C-alpha positions in Angstrom: 150.2 24.5 4.9 148.3 22.7 2.1 148.3 18.9 1.9 147.8 18.8 -1.8 147.3 21.1 -4.8 143.8 22.0 -6.0 143.0 22.5 -9.6 141.2 25.8 -10.1 137.6 25.7 -11.2 136.8 26.3 -14.8 133.8 28.1 -16.3 132.1 24.7 -17.0 133.0 22.2 -14.3 130.7 19.5 -15.7 132.6 19.3 -19.0 135.9 19.2 -17.1 134.7 16.3 -14.9 133.5 14.4 -17.9 137.0 14.3 -19.4 138.3 12.5 -16.3 135.7 9.7 -16.5 136.8 6.4 -17.8 134.6 5.2 -20.7 134.6 1.7 -19.4 133.6 2.5 -15.9 131.4 5.4 -16.6 130.3 8.3 -14.4 128.8 8.1 -11.0 124.9 8.0 -11.2 124.7 10.1 -8.1 127.2 13.0 -8.5 128.6 12.4 -12.0 132.1 11.8 -10.5 134.8 9.3 -11.5 134.1 5.7 -10.7 137.0 3.5 -9.6 137.1 -0.3 -9.6 137.9 -1.5 -6.0 137.2 -5.2 -6.4 137.1 -7.5 -9.4 137.0 -11.2 -9.0 134.6 -14.2 -8.6 132.4 -12.9 -11.4 131.7 -9.7 -9.5 133.0 -6.1 -9.8 132.6 -3.3 -7.2 132.9 0.3 -8.3 133.1 3.2 -5.9 132.8 6.9 -6.7 136.0 8.9 -5.9 134.0 11.9 -4.9 130.8 10.9 -3.0 131.9 7.3 -2.2 128.7 5.7 -3.5 129.2 2.1 -4.5 127.9 -0.1 -7.3 128.1 -3.9 -7.5 128.1 -5.4 -11.0 127.5 -9.2 -11.2 129.5 -11.0 -13.9 126.3 -12.0 -15.7 125.5 -8.3 -16.4 128.5 -8.1 -18.8 127.2 -11.1 -20.7 123.9 -9.3 -21.2 125.7 -6.2 -22.4 127.6 -8.3 -24.9 124.4 -9.9 -26.2 122.6 -6.5 -26.6 125.6 -5.0 -28.4 125.7 -7.9 -30.8 122.0 -7.6 -31.4 122.4 -3.9 -32.5 124.9 -5.0 -35.2 122.8 -7.9 -36.5 121.0 -7.0 -39.8 117.3 -7.1 -39.6 115.5 -9.6 -41.9 
């Protein structure tokens, strides 16, 4: 007796997996799986891959650096 249903494999599993990935969290750098946020407070976020269970800790200061870099891309060059 099966515990859960399994989706059949497609011809291109990499493209199928990419559709399930949240654009905010991104894909797992190890297995390209779906990252899930398991902890988010005190200026820290912890993301864990749903497939391989690898974890990533993101300090709050990293998001400030991302914001600064994105704004710099949109600034006109003198």
